[in-house]
TORVOLUM-678971 format. One record per atom (N, C-alpha, C): x, z, y; residue number from 1; residue in one letter. Coordinates in steps of 0.1 Angstrom, whole numbers, plus 5000, padded with zeros to 4 digits. Atoms other than C-alpha are relative to their C-alpha. Example, Ala and Ser with C-alpha at 12.3 -4.5 7.8 and 13.67 -1.06 7.14 Angstrom:
BEGIN
<atom east="5009" up="5000" north="4988" num="1" residu="a"/>
<atom east="5123" up="5078" north="4955" num="1" residu="a"/>
<atom east="5009" up="5000" north="5012" num="1" residu="a"/>
<atom east="4991" up="5000" north="4989" num="2" residu="s"/>
<atom east="5137" up="5071" north="4989" num="2" residu="s"/>
<atom east="4992" up="5008" north="5011" num="2" residu="s"/>
This chain:
BEGIN
<atom east="5010" up="5000" north="4988" num="1" residu="x"/>
<atom east="4999" up="5000" north="5000" num="1" residu="x"/>
<atom east="5010" up="5000" north="5013" num="1" residu="x"/>
<atom east="4992" up="5000" north="4987" num="2" residu="x"/>
<atom east="5014" up="4991" north="5035" num="2" residu="x"/>
<atom east="4995" up="5011" north="5008" num="2" residu="x"/>
<atom east="5003" up="4989" north="4991" num="3" residu="x"/>
<atom east="5015" up="5020" north="5058" num="3" residu="x"/>
<atom east="5007" up="4999" north="5013" num="3" residu="x"/>
<atom east="4995" up="5001" north="4987" num="4" residu="x"/>
<atom east="5019" up="5018" north="5095" num="4" residu="x"/>
<atom east="5000" up="5014" north="5008" num="4" residu="x"/>
<atom east="5000" up="4988" north="4993" num="5" residu="x"/>
<atom east="5028" up="5047" north="5117" num="5" residu="x"/>
<atom east="4998" up="5000" north="5016" num="5" residu="x"/>
<atom east="5001" up="5002" north="4985" num="6" residu="x"/>
<atom east="5022" up="5032" north="5152" num="6" residu="x"/>
<atom east="4990" up="5009" north="5006" num="6" residu="x"/>
<atom east="5011" up="4992" north="4993" num="7" residu="x"/>
<atom east="4990" up="5053" north="5158" num="7" residu="x"/>
<atom east="5002" up="5015" north="4997" num="7" residu="x"/>
<atom east="4999" up="4986" north="5004" num="8" residu="x"/>
<atom east="5004" up="5085" north="5143" num="8" residu="x"/>
<atom east="5005" up="5009" north="5012" num="8" residu="x"/>
<atom east="4997" up="4990" north="4989" num="9" residu="x"/>
<atom east="5005" up="5115" north="5167" num="9" residu="x"/>
<atom east="5008" up="5011" north="4995" num="9" residu="x"/>
<atom east="4993" up="4989" north="5004" num="10" residu="x"/>
<atom east="5031" up="5140" north="5164" num="10" residu="x"/>
<atom east="5004" up="5009" north="5012" num="10" residu="x"/>
<atom east="4996" up="4991" north="4989" num="11" residu="x"/>
<atom east="5044" up="5171" north="5185" num="11" residu="x"/>
<atom east="5015" up="4998" north="5004" num="11" residu="x"/>
<atom east="4987" up="5003" north="4996" num="12" residu="x"/>
<atom east="5074" up="5163" north="5205" num="12" residu="x"/>
<atom east="5008" up="5012" north="5000" num="12" residu="x"/>
<atom east="4992" up="4987" north="5000" num="13" residu="x"/>
<atom east="5103" up="5188" north="5208" num="13" residu="x"/>
<atom east="4995" up="5009" north="5011" num="13" residu="x"/>
<atom east="5006" up="4991" north="4989" num="14" residu="x"/>
<atom east="5086" up="5201" north="5239" num="14" residu="x"/>
<atom east="4986" up="5004" north="4997" num="14" residu="x"/>
<atom east="5013" up="4994" north="5005" num="15" residu="x"/>
<atom east="5054" up="5207" north="5219" num="15" residu="x"/>
<atom east="4988" up="4991" north="5006" num="15" residu="x"/>
<atom east="5009" up="5009" north="4996" num="16" residu="x"/>
<atom east="5035" up="5177" north="5235" num="16" residu="x"/>
<atom east="4996" up="4989" north="4989" num="16" residu="x"/>
<atom east="5004" up="5011" north="5009" num="17" residu="x"/>
<atom east="5014" up="5152" north="5215" num="17" residu="x"/>
<atom east="5006" up="4987" north="5005" num="17" residu="x"/>
<atom east="4997" up="5013" north="4997" num="18" residu="x"/>
<atom east="5030" up="5118" north="5214" num="18" residu="x"/>
<atom east="4998" up="4992" north="4988" num="18" residu="x"/>
<atom east="5002" up="5010" north="5011" num="19" residu="x"/>
<atom east="5024" up="5086" north="5194" num="19" residu="x"/>
<atom east="5014" up="4994" north="4996" num="19" residu="x"/>
<atom east="4988" up="5005" north="5006" num="20" residu="x"/>
<atom east="5051" up="5073" north="5171" num="20" residu="x"/>
<atom east="5001" up="4985" north="5005" num="20" residu="x"/>
<atom east="5000" up="5013" north="4994" num="21" residu="x"/>
<atom east="5040" up="5039" north="5186" num="21" residu="x"/>
<atom east="5009" up="4998" north="5012" num="21" residu="x"/>
<atom east="4991" up="5001" north="4988" num="22" residu="x"/>
<atom east="5063" up="5048" north="5216" num="22" residu="x"/>
<atom east="5013" up="4994" north="4995" num="22" residu="x"/>
<atom east="4987" up="5003" north="5005" num="23" residu="x"/>
<atom east="5092" up="5039" north="5192" num="23" residu="x"/>
<atom east="4998" up="4984" north="4996" num="23" residu="x"/>
<atom east="5001" up="5014" north="5004" num="24" residu="x"/>
<atom east="5078" up="5003" north="5186" num="24" residu="x"/>
<atom east="5010" up="4991" north="5005" num="24" residu="x"/>
<atom east="4988" up="5008" north="4997" num="25" residu="x"/>
<atom east="5106" up="4978" north="5186" num="25" residu="x"/>
<atom east="5014" up="5007" north="4997" num="25" residu="x"/>
<atom east="4988" up="4994" north="5006" num="26" residu="x"/>
<atom east="5130" up="5003" north="5172" num="26" residu="x"/>
<atom east="4998" up="5001" north="4984" num="26" residu="x"/>
<atom east="4999" up="4997" north="5014" num="27" residu="x"/>
<atom east="5139" up="5008" north="5135" num="27" residu="x"/>
<atom east="5002" up="5015" north="4999" num="27" residu="x"/>
<atom east="4999" up="4985" north="5001" num="28" residu="x"/>
<atom east="5133" up="5045" north="5125" num="28" residu="x"/>
<atom east="5004" up="5004" north="4986" num="28" residu="x"/>
<atom east="4998" up="4994" north="5013" num="29" residu="x"/>
<atom east="5146" up="5066" north="5098" num="29" residu="x"/>
<atom east="4995" up="5015" north="5002" num="29" residu="x"/>
<atom east="5007" up="4987" north="4999" num="30" residu="x"/>
<atom east="5122" up="5096" north="5095" num="30" residu="x"/>
<atom east="5003" up="5009" north="4989" num="30" residu="x"/>
<atom east="4995" up="4992" north="5011" num="31" residu="x"/>
<atom east="5135" up="5126" north="5076" num="31" residu="x"/>
<atom east="4993" up="5015" north="5002" num="31" residu="x"/>
<atom east="5002" up="4985" north="4999" num="32" residu="x"/>
<atom east="5122" up="5161" north="5068" num="32" residu="x"/>
<atom east="5012" up="5008" north="4998" num="32" residu="x"/>
<atom east="4986" up="4995" north="4999" num="33" residu="x"/>
<atom east="5151" up="5183" north="5075" num="33" residu="x"/>
<atom east="4998" up="5016" north="4998" num="33" residu="x"/>
<atom east="5000" up="4984" north="5002" num="34" residu="x"/>
<atom east="5160" up="5220" north="5067" num="34" residu="x"/>
<atom east="5015" up="5004" north="5000" num="34" residu="x"/>
<atom east="4986" up="4995" north="4997" num="35" residu="x"/>
<atom east="5191" up="5241" north="5077" num="35" residu="x"/>
<atom east="5006" up="5008" north="4989" num="35" residu="x"/>
<atom east="4995" up="4991" north="5011" num="36" residu="x"/>
<atom east="5194" up="5263" north="5046" num="36" residu="x"/>
<atom east="4999" up="4993" north="4986" num="36" residu="x"/>
<atom east="5002" up="5008" north="5011" num="37" residu="x"/>
<atom east="5193" up="5236" north="5019" num="37" residu="x"/>
<atom east="5013" up="4995" north="4995" num="37" residu="x"/>
<atom east="4989" up="5007" north="5006" num="38" residu="x"/>
<atom east="5218" up="5221" north="4994" num="38" residu="x"/>
<atom east="5002" up="4986" north="5007" num="38" residu="x"/>
<atom east="4998" up="5014" north="4993" num="39" residu="x"/>
<atom east="5212" up="5188" north="5013" num="39" residu="x"/>
<atom east="5003" up="5001" north="5014" num="39" residu="x"/>
<atom east="4998" up="4999" north="4985" num="40" residu="x"/>
<atom east="5217" up="5202" north="5048" num="40" residu="x"/>
<atom east="5012" up="4993" north="5004" num="40" residu="x"/>
<atom east="4988" up="5007" north="4995" num="41" residu="x"/>
<atom east="5252" up="5186" north="5049" num="41" residu="x"/>
<atom east="4995" up="4985" north="5003" num="41" residu="x"/>
<atom east="5004" up="5013" north="4997" num="42" residu="x"/>
<atom east="5232" up="5153" north="5051" num="42" residu="x"/>
<atom east="4997" up="4998" north="5014" num="42" residu="x"/>
<atom east="5001" up="5001" north="4984" num="43" residu="x"/>
<atom east="5227" up="5161" north="5088" num="43" residu="x"/>
<atom east="5013" up="4991" north="5005" num="43" residu="x"/>
<atom east="4988" up="5006" north="4996" num="44" residu="x"/>
<atom east="5264" up="5148" north="5091" num="44" residu="x"/>
<atom east="4998" up="4984" north="4998" num="44" residu="x"/>
<atom east="5002" up="5015" north="5002" num="45" residu="x"/>
<atom east="5255" up="5114" north="5076" num="45" residu="x"/>
<atom east="4988" up="4994" north="5008" num="45" residu="x"/>
<atom east="5012" up="5004" north="4992" num="46" residu="x"/>
<atom east="5222" up="5111" north="5094" num="46" residu="x"/>
<atom east="5006" up="4998" north="5015" num="46" residu="x"/>
<atom east="4994" up="5002" north="4987" num="47" residu="x"/>
<atom east="5242" up="5115" north="5127" num="47" residu="x"/>
<atom east="5009" up="4988" north="5000" num="47" residu="x"/>
<atom east="4991" up="5012" north="5000" num="48" residu="x"/>
<atom east="5268" up="5090" north="5116" num="48" residu="x"/>
<atom east="4991" up="4987" north="5000" num="48" residu="x"/>
<atom east="5009" up="5012" north="5000" num="49" residu="x"/>
<atom east="5239" up="5065" north="5110" num="49" residu="x"/>
<atom east="4995" up="4998" north="5015" num="49" residu="x"/>
<atom east="5004" up="5000" north="4987" num="50" residu="x"/>
<atom east="5227" up="5073" north="5145" num="50" residu="x"/>
<atom east="5010" up="4994" north="5009" num="50" residu="x"/>
<atom east="4988" up="5004" north="4992" num="51" residu="x"/>
<atom east="5261" up="5068" north="5159" num="51" residu="x"/>
<atom east="5003" up="4985" north="4998" num="51" residu="x"/>
<atom east="4996" up="5013" north="5004" num="52" residu="x"/>
<atom east="5268" up="5036" north="5140" num="52" residu="x"/>
<atom east="4990" up="4989" north="5004" num="52" residu="x"/>
<atom east="5011" up="5009" north="4998" num="53" residu="x"/>
<atom east="5234" up="5019" north="5145" num="53" residu="x"/>
<atom east="4991" up="5002" north="5011" num="53" residu="x"/>
<atom east="5009" up="4997" north="4989" num="54" residu="x"/>
<atom east="5217" up="5034" north="5174" num="54" residu="x"/>
<atom east="5001" up="4990" north="5012" num="54" residu="x"/>
<atom east="5000" up="5011" north="4990" num="55" residu="x"/>
<atom east="5229" up="5008" north="5198" num="55" residu="x"/>
<atom east="4995" up="4987" north="4996" num="55" residu="x"/>
<atom east="5007" up="5012" north="5005" num="56" residu="x"/>
<atom east="5215" up="4982" north="5176" num="56" residu="x"/>
<atom east="4985" up="5002" north="4998" num="56" residu="x"/>
<atom east="5013" up="4998" north="5002" num="57" residu="x"/>
<atom east="5181" up="4998" north="5176" num="57" residu="x"/>
<atom east="4994" up="5011" north="4990" num="57" residu="x"/>
<atom east="5004" up="4990" north="5009" num="58" residu="x"/>
<atom east="5180" up="5026" north="5150" num="58" residu="x"/>
<atom east="4997" up="5013" north="5007" num="58" residu="x"/>
<atom east="5001" up="4987" north="4994" num="59" residu="x"/>
<atom east="5166" up="5060" north="5159" num="59" residu="x"/>
<atom east="4996" up="5008" north="4988" num="59" residu="x"/>
<atom east="5003" up="4991" north="5011" num="60" residu="x"/>
<atom east="5168" up="5088" north="5134" num="60" residu="x"/>
<atom east="4991" up="5010" north="5006" num="60" residu="x"/>
<atom east="5008" up="4990" north="4995" num="61" residu="x"/>
<atom east="5139" up="5113" north="5138" num="61" residu="x"/>
<atom east="4998" up="5010" north="4989" num="61" residu="x"/>
<atom east="5001" up="4989" north="5009" num="62" residu="x"/>
<atom east="5141" up="5147" north="5122" num="62" residu="x"/>
<atom east="4989" up="5010" north="5003" num="62" residu="x"/>
<atom east="5012" up="4992" north="4999" num="63" residu="x"/>
<atom east="5111" up="5168" north="5114" num="63" residu="x"/>
<atom east="5003" up="5012" north="4991" num="63" residu="x"/>
<atom east="4998" up="4988" north="5007" num="64" residu="x"/>
<atom east="5121" up="5204" north="5104" num="64" residu="x"/>
<atom east="4987" up="5004" north="4991" num="64" residu="x"/>
<atom east="5012" up="4997" north="5010" num="65" residu="x"/>
<atom east="5100" up="5216" north="5073" num="65" residu="x"/>
<atom east="5005" up="5012" north="4992" num="65" residu="x"/>
<atom east="4997" up="4987" north="5006" num="66" residu="x"/>
<atom east="5098" up="5250" north="5058" num="66" residu="x"/>
<atom east="4993" up="5001" north="4986" num="66" residu="x"/>
<atom east="5009" up="5002" north="5012" num="67" residu="x"/>
<atom east="5078" up="5238" north="5027" num="67" residu="x"/>
<atom east="5008" up="5003" north="4987" num="67" residu="x"/>
<atom east="4992" up="5000" north="5012" num="68" residu="x"/>
<atom east="5106" up="5239" north="5002" num="68" residu="x"/>
<atom east="5009" up="5012" north="5000" num="68" residu="x"/>
<atom east="4990" up="4989" north="5002" num="69" residu="x"/>
<atom east="5122" up="5273" north="4992" num="69" residu="x"/>
<atom east="5002" up="5008" north="5013" num="69" residu="x"/>
<atom east="4998" up="4994" north="4988" num="70" residu="x"/>
<atom east="5117" up="5287" north="5027" num="70" residu="x"/>
<atom east="5014" up="4998" north="5007" num="70" residu="x"/>
<atom east="4987" up="5005" north="4995" num="71" residu="x"/>
<atom east="5148" up="5267" north="5038" num="71" residu="x"/>
<atom east="5001" up="4996" north="5015" num="71" residu="x"/>
<atom east="5000" up="5003" north="4986" num="72" residu="x"/>
<atom east="5139" up="5262" north="5074" num="72" residu="x"/>
<atom east="4991" up="5010" north="5007" num="72" residu="x"/>
<atom east="5008" up="4989" north="4995" num="73" residu="x"/>
<atom east="5127" up="5295" north="5086" num="73" residu="x"/>
<atom east="5000" up="5003" north="5016" num="73" residu="x"/>
<atom east="4997" up="4998" north="4985" num="74" residu="x"/>
<atom east="5140" up="5294" north="5123" num="74" residu="x"/>
<atom east="4990" up="4992" north="5008" num="74" residu="x"/>
<atom east="5008" up="5006" north="4989" num="75" residu="x"/>
<atom east="5124" up="5285" north="5156" num="75" residu="x"/>
<atom east="5007" up="4986" north="5002" num="75" residu="x"/>
<atom east="4995" up="5013" north="4997" num="76" residu="x"/>
<atom east="5129" up="5249" north="5168" num="76" residu="x"/>
<atom east="5013" up="5002" north="5008" num="76" residu="x"/>
<atom east="4987" up="4998" north="4993" num="77" residu="x"/>
<atom east="5155" up="5263" north="5193" num="77" residu="x"/>
<atom east="5011" up="5004" north="4992" num="77" residu="x"/>
<atom east="4990" up="4995" north="5009" num="78" residu="x"/>
<atom east="5174" up="5280" north="5165" num="78" residu="x"/>
<atom east="5005" up="4988" north="4992" num="78" residu="x"/>
<atom east="4997" up="5012" north="5009" num="79" residu="x"/>
<atom east="5173" up="5248" north="5144" num="79" residu="x"/>
<atom east="5009" up="4991" north="5008" num="79" residu="x"/>
<atom east="4992" up="5009" north="4991" num="80" residu="x"/>
<atom east="5185" up="5226" north="5174" num="80" residu="x"/>
<atom east="5014" up="5005" north="5002" num="80" residu="x"/>
<atom east="4987" up="4994" north="4998" num="81" residu="x"/>
<atom east="5213" up="5250" north="5181" num="81" residu="x"/>
<atom east="5009" up="4999" north="4988" num="81" residu="x"/>
<atom east="4993" up="5002" north="5012" num="82" residu="x"/>
<atom east="5224" up="5250" north="5145" num="82" residu="x"/>
<atom east="5005" up="4986" north="4998" num="82" residu="x"/>
<atom east="4996" up="5014" north="5002" num="83" residu="x"/>
<atom east="5224" up="5213" north="5142" num="83" residu="x"/>
<atom east="5009" up="4994" north="5010" num="83" residu="x"/>
<atom east="4990" up="5004" north="4990" num="84" residu="x"/>
<atom east="5243" up="5208" north="5174" num="84" residu="x"/>
<atom east="5013" up="5006" north="4998" num="84" residu="x"/>
<atom east="4987" up="4993" north="5001" num="85" residu="x"/>
<atom east="5269" up="5234" north="5168" num="85" residu="x"/>
<atom east="5007" up="4996" north="4986" num="85" residu="x"/>
<atom east="4995" up="5003" north="5013" num="86" residu="x"/>
<atom east="5273" up="5225" north="5130" num="86" residu="x"/>
<atom east="5003" up="4986" north="4997" num="86" residu="x"/>
<atom east="4999" up="5014" north="5004" num="87" residu="x"/>
<atom east="5268" up="5188" north="5129" num="87" residu="x"/>
<atom east="5000" up="4990" north="5012" num="87" residu="x"/>
<atom east="4999" up="5008" north="4988" num="88" residu="x"/>
<atom east="5269" up="5175" north="5165" num="88" residu="x"/>
<atom east="4988" up="4990" north="5000" num="88" residu="x"/>
<atom east="5013" up="5009" north="5000" num="89" residu="x"/>
<atom east="5233" up="5162" north="5160" num="89" residu="x"/>
<atom east="4994" up="4998" north="5014" num="89" residu="x"/>
<atom east="5006" up="5003" north="4988" num="90" residu="x"/>
<atom east="5219" up="5143" north="5190" num="90" residu="x"/>
<atom east="4987" up="4992" north="4999" num="90" residu="x"/>
<atom east="5012" up="5007" north="5002" num="91" residu="x"/>
<atom east="5190" up="5126" north="5174" num="91" residu="x"/>
<atom east="4988" up="5009" north="5002" num="91" residu="x"/>
<atom east="5011" up="4992" north="4996" num="92" residu="x"/>
<atom east="5155" up="5139" north="5183" num="92" residu="x"/>
<atom east="4995" up="5009" north="4986" num="92" residu="x"/>
<atom east="5006" up="4990" north="5010" num="93" residu="x"/>
<atom east="5142" up="5171" north="5163" num="93" residu="x"/>
<atom east="4987" up="5003" north="5005" num="93" residu="x"/>
<atom east="5013" up="4998" north="4995" num="94" residu="x"/>
<atom east="5106" up="5174" north="5165" num="94" residu="x"/>
<atom east="4995" up="5014" north="4996" num="94" residu="x"/>
<atom east="5006" up="4988" north="5003" num="95" residu="x"/>
<atom east="5083" up="5204" north="5161" num="95" residu="x"/>
<atom east="4999" up="5001" north="4984" num="95" residu="x"/>
<atom east="5002" up="4998" north="5015" num="96" residu="x"/>
<atom east="5080" up="5219" north="5125" num="96" residu="x"/>
<atom east="4988" up="4994" north="4994" num="96" residu="x"/>
<atom east="5011" up="5007" north="5007" num="97" residu="x"/>
<atom east="5058" up="5201" north="5101" num="97" residu="x"/>
<atom east="4998" up="5005" north="4985" num="97" residu="x"/>
<atom east="5002" up="4997" north="5014" num="98" residu="x"/>
<atom east="5043" up="5204" north="5066" num="98" residu="x"/>
<atom east="5001" up="4986" north="4993" num="98" residu="x"/>
<atom east="4997" up="5012" north="5007" num="99" residu="x"/>
<atom east="5055" up="5176" north="5042" num="99" residu="x"/>
<atom east="4992" up="5000" north="4986" num="99" residu="x"/>
<atom east="5006" up="5000" north="5013" num="100" residu="x"/>
<atom east="5035" up="5187" north="5011" num="100" residu="x"/>
<atom east="4988" up="5009" north="5001" num="100" residu="x"/>
<atom east="5013" up="4991" north="5001" num="101" residu="x"/>
<atom east="5001" up="5204" north="5003" num="101" residu="x"/>
<atom east="4992" up="4995" north="5012" num="101" residu="x"/>
<atom east="5008" up="5003" north="4988" num="102" residu="x"/>
<atom east="4982" up="5206" north="5036" num="102" residu="x"/>
<atom east="5010" up="4995" north="5011" num="102" residu="x"/>
<atom east="4990" up="5007" north="4991" num="103" residu="x"/>
<atom east="5004" up="5182" north="5054" num="103" residu="x"/>
<atom east="4996" up="4998" north="5014" num="103" residu="x"/>
<atom east="5002" up="5003" north="4985" num="104" residu="x"/>
<atom east="5008" up="5175" north="5091" num="104" residu="x"/>
<atom east="5008" up="4987" north="5001" num="104" residu="x"/>
<atom east="4993" up="5013" north="4996" num="105" residu="x"/>
<atom east="5019" up="5142" north="5107" num="105" residu="x"/>
<atom east="5013" up="5002" north="5005" num="105" residu="x"/>
<atom east="5003" up="5013" north="5005" num="106" residu="x"/>
<atom east="5038" up="5122" north="5103" num="106" residu="x"/>
<atom east="4998" up="4999" north="4985" num="106" residu="x"/>
<atom east="5000" up="5002" north="5014" num="107" residu="x"/>
<atom east="5038" up="5131" north="5066" num="107" residu="x"/>
<atom east="4986" up="4997" north="4994" num="107" residu="x"/>
<atom east="5013" up="5004" north="5005" num="108" residu="x"/>
<atom east="5001" up="5128" north="5061" num="108" residu="x"/>
<atom east="4999" up="4986" north="4998" num="108" residu="x"/>
<atom east="4999" up="5014" north="5000" num="109" residu="x"/>
<atom east="5006" up="5092" north="5068" num="109" residu="x"/>
<atom east="5011" up="4995" north="4990" num="109" residu="x"/>
<atom east="4989" up="5005" north="5008" num="110" residu="x"/>
<atom east="5041" up="5087" north="5052" num="110" residu="x"/>
<atom east="4998" up="5001" north="4986" num="110" residu="x"/>
<atom east="5001" up="4996" north="5014" num="111" residu="x"/>
<atom east="5031" up="5103" north="5020" num="111" residu="x"/>
<atom east="4991" up="4989" north="4992" num="111" residu="x"/>
<atom east="5008" up="5011" north="5006" num="112" residu="x"/>
<atom east="5008" up="5072" north="5014" num="112" residu="x"/>
<atom east="5009" up="4989" north="4996" num="112" residu="x"/>
<atom east="4990" up="5011" north="5003" num="113" residu="x"/>
<atom east="5040" up="5051" north="5011" num="113" residu="x"/>
<atom east="5003" up="5000" north="4985" num="113" residu="x"/>
<atom east="4996" up="5002" north="5013" num="114" residu="x"/>
<atom east="5047" up="5037" north="4977" num="114" residu="x"/>
<atom east="5014" up="5004" north="4997" num="114" residu="x"/>
<atom east="5010" up="4994" north="5008" num="115" residu="x"/>
<atom east="5054" up="5055" north="4955" num="115" residu="x"/>
<atom east="4993" up="5012" north="5007" num="115" residu="x"/>
<atom east="5007" up="4991" north="4991" num="116" residu="x"/>
<atom east="5027" up="5076" north="4972" num="116" residu="x"/>
<atom east="5001" up="5014" north="4993" num="116" residu="x"/>
<atom east="4999" up="4986" north="5004" num="117" residu="x"/>
<atom east="5026" up="5114" north="4969" num="117" residu="x"/>
<atom east="5008" up="5008" north="5009" num="117" residu="x"/>
<atom east="4994" up="4992" north="4991" num="118" residu="x"/>
<atom east="5039" up="5144" north="4987" num="118" residu="x"/>
<atom east="5015" up="4998" north="5000" num="118" residu="x"/>
<atom east="4985" up="4999" north="5001" num="119" residu="x"/>
<atom east="5075" up="5147" north="4997" num="119" residu="x"/>
<atom east="5004" up="5010" north="4990" num="119" residu="x"/>
<atom east="4997" up="4991" north="5012" num="120" residu="x"/>
<atom east="5093" up="5163" north="4968" num="120" residu="x"/>
<atom east="5010" up="5011" north="5004" num="120" residu="x"/>
<atom east="4990" up="4988" north="4996" num="121" residu="x"/>
<atom east="5121" up="5183" north="4988" num="121" residu="x"/>
<atom east="5005" up="4995" north="5014" num="121" residu="x"/>
<atom east="4995" up="5002" north="4987" num="122" residu="x"/>
<atom east="5139" up="5184" north="5020" num="122" residu="x"/>
<atom east="5010" up="4988" north="5000" num="122" residu="x"/>
<atom east="4991" up="5011" north="4998" num="123" residu="x"/>
<atom east="5158" up="5154" north="5033" num="123" residu="x"/>
<atom east="4995" up="4987" north="4993" num="123" residu="x"/>
<atom east="5005" up="5013" north="5005" num="124" residu="x"/>
<atom east="5135" up="5127" north="5019" num="124" residu="x"/>
<atom east="4999" up="4991" north="5013" num="124" residu="x"/>
<atom east="4999" up="5008" north="4988" num="125" residu="x"/>
<atom east="5138" up="5096" north="5041" num="125" residu="x"/>
<atom east="4990" up="4988" north="5000" num="125" residu="x"/>
<atom east="5010" up="5013" north="4999" num="126" residu="x"/>
<atom east="5113" up="5069" north="5053" num="126" residu="x"/>
<atom east="5006" up="4990" north="5010" num="126" residu="x"/>
<atom east="4995" up="5010" north="4990" num="127" residu="x"/>
<atom east="5127" up="5036" north="5069" num="127" residu="x"/>
<atom east="4987" up="4993" north="5005" num="127" residu="x"/>
<atom east="5011" up="5007" north="4994" num="128" residu="x"/>
<atom east="5103" up="5021" north="5093" num="128" residu="x"/>
<atom east="5004" up="4988" north="5009" num="128" residu="x"/>
<atom east="4995" up="5012" north="4992" num="129" residu="x"/>
<atom east="5106" up="4986" north="5108" num="129" residu="x"/>
<atom east="4995" up="5000" north="5014" num="129" residu="x"/>
<atom east="5001" up="5001" north="4986" num="130" residu="x"/>
<atom east="5103" up="4976" north="5144" num="130" residu="x"/>
<atom east="4984" up="4999" north="5004" num="130" residu="x"/>
<atom east="5014" up="5001" north="4998" num="131" residu="x"/>
<atom east="5065" up="4969" north="5140" num="131" residu="x"/>
<atom east="4992" up="5013" north="4996" num="131" residu="x"/>
<atom east="5006" up="4987" north="5004" num="132" residu="x"/>
<atom east="5058" up="5005" north="5127" num="132" residu="x"/>
<atom east="4996" up="5000" north="4985" num="132" residu="x"/>
<atom east="5003" up="5000" north="5014" num="133" residu="x"/>
<atom east="5055" up="4995" north="5090" num="133" residu="x"/>
<atom east="5010" up="5008" north="4992" num="133" residu="x"/>
<atom east="4991" up="4993" north="5007" num="134" residu="x"/>
<atom east="5071" up="5019" north="5065" num="134" residu="x"/>
<atom east="5004" up="4990" north="4989" num="134" residu="x"/>
<atom east="4996" up="5010" north="5009" num="135" residu="x"/>
<atom east="5093" up="4996" north="5044" num="135" residu="x"/>
<atom east="5009" up="5005" north="4989" num="135" residu="x"/>
<atom east="4993" up="4995" north="5011" num="136" residu="x"/>
<atom east="5113" up="5019" north="5023" num="136" residu="x"/>
<atom east="4999" up="5016" north="5000" num="136" residu="x"/>
<atom east="4999" up="4986" north="5001" num="137" residu="x"/>
<atom east="5113" up="5055" north="5009" num="137" residu="x"/>
<atom east="5011" up="5004" north="4992" num="137" residu="x"/>
<atom east="4988" up="4996" north="5007" num="138" residu="x"/>
<atom east="5144" up="5073" north="4998" num="138" residu="x"/>
<atom east="4999" up="5015" north="4996" num="138" residu="x"/>
<atom east="5002" up="4985" north="5004" num="139" residu="x"/>
<atom east="5144" up="5106" north="4978" num="139" residu="x"/>
<atom east="5012" up="5006" north="5006" num="139" residu="x"/>
<atom east="4990" up="4992" north="4994" num="140" residu="x"/>
<atom east="5165" up="5135" north="4989" num="140" residu="x"/>
<atom east="5014" up="4998" north="4995" num="140" residu="x"/>
<atom east="4987" up="5002" north="5007" num="141" residu="x"/>
<atom east="5194" up="5127" north="4965" num="141" residu="x"/>
<atom east="5007" up="4988" north="5005" num="141" residu="x"/>
<atom east="4993" up="5012" north="4994" num="142" residu="x"/>
<atom east="5201" up="5094" north="4983" num="142" residu="x"/>
<atom east="5006" up="5003" north="5013" num="142" residu="x"/>
<atom east="4993" up="4996" north="4987" num="143" residu="x"/>
<atom east="5228" up="5101" north="5008" num="143" residu="x"/>
<atom east="4998" up="4990" north="5011" num="143" residu="x"/>
<atom east="5003" up="5009" north="4988" num="144" residu="x"/>
<atom east="5222" up="5088" north="5043" num="144" residu="x"/>
<atom east="5011" up="4988" north="5002" num="144" residu="x"/>
<atom east="4989" up="5011" north="4999" num="145" residu="x"/>
<atom east="5256" up="5068" north="5042" num="145" residu="x"/>
<atom east="5001" up="4992" north="4987" num="145" residu="x"/>
<atom east="5000" up="5008" north="5012" num="146" residu="x"/>
<atom east="5248" up="5053" north="5008" num="146" residu="x"/>
<atom east="4999" up="4985" north="5003" num="146" residu="x"/>
<atom east="5002" up="5014" north="4998" num="147" residu="x"/>
<atom east="5250" up="5015" north="5005" num="147" residu="x"/>
<atom east="4986" up="4997" north="5000" num="147" residu="x"/>
<atom east="5014" up="5003" north="5000" num="148" residu="x"/>
<atom east="5214" up="5015" north="4996" num="148" residu="x"/>
<atom east="4994" up="5002" north="5013" num="148" residu="x"/>
<atom east="5007" up="4997" north="4987" num="149" residu="x"/>
<atom east="5203" up="5031" north="5029" num="149" residu="x"/>
<atom east="5007" up="4991" north="5011" num="149" residu="x"/>
<atom east="4994" up="5008" north="4989" num="150" residu="x"/>
<atom east="5228" up="5012" north="5051" num="150" residu="x"/>
<atom east="4996" up="4986" north="4999" num="150" residu="x"/>
<atom east="5004" up="5014" north="5002" num="151" residu="x"/>
<atom east="5219" up="4979" north="5035" num="151" residu="x"/>
<atom east="4985" up="4997" north="5005" num="151" residu="x"/>
<atom east="5013" up="5001" north="4996" num="152" residu="x"/>
<atom east="5182" up="4986" north="5041" num="152" residu="x"/>
<atom east="4998" up="5000" north="5015" num="152" residu="x"/>
<atom east="5000" up="4999" north="4984" num="153" residu="x"/>
<atom east="5189" up="4996" north="5078" num="153" residu="x"/>
<atom east="5005" up="4987" north="5005" num="153" residu="x"/>
<atom east="4994" up="5013" north="4995" num="154" residu="x"/>
<atom east="5210" up="4966" north="5084" num="154" residu="x"/>
<atom east="4990" up="4988" north="4999" num="154" residu="x"/>
<atom east="5011" up="5010" north="5002" num="155" residu="x"/>
<atom east="5182" up="4943" north="5070" num="155" residu="x"/>
<atom east="4990" up="5001" north="5010" num="155" residu="x"/>
<atom east="5009" up="4998" north="4989" num="156" residu="x"/>
<atom east="5158" up="4958" north="5094" num="156" residu="x"/>
<atom east="5004" up="4998" north="5014" num="156" residu="x"/>
<atom east="4994" up="5002" north="4987" num="157" residu="x"/>
<atom east="5180" up="4956" north="5124" num="157" residu="x"/>
<atom east="5004" up="4985" north="5003" num="157" residu="x"/>
<atom east="4997" up="5014" north="4998" num="158" residu="x"/>
<atom east="5189" up="4919" north="5118" num="158" residu="x"/>
<atom east="4988" up="4992" north="5004" num="158" residu="x"/>
């Protein structure tokens, strides 16, 4: 099933409702993130992707999520400070969300992407094309800097 996120409303880092349609024309990598997870080191790879492809139109969007093992207990300010100090993260980190069970956006919509179903763990990644269509879904174990993800991003940016 084709899923488009252009009309999806999320809470900005400042707590205001915004539409992901504001990113139309950009390639997005949307990730549910957590600071106390075995995959937390993926922040480094996500920031490298942002650095490498940002000037070409990629935007990494991080959505902190505490649904898996209570691995993101902090406030958004604490999360942003941790990410900045530990990984030099400068891509947007939005308000905390739920990616499984009683989900909140963007995951209520993203979880309809094939294979459909709730996010299984922290650092699941969704690649969105310039038109807002979700074109790929990567499990947590797929590293941000893997050839699989880089190839998919490059294909969307070209």
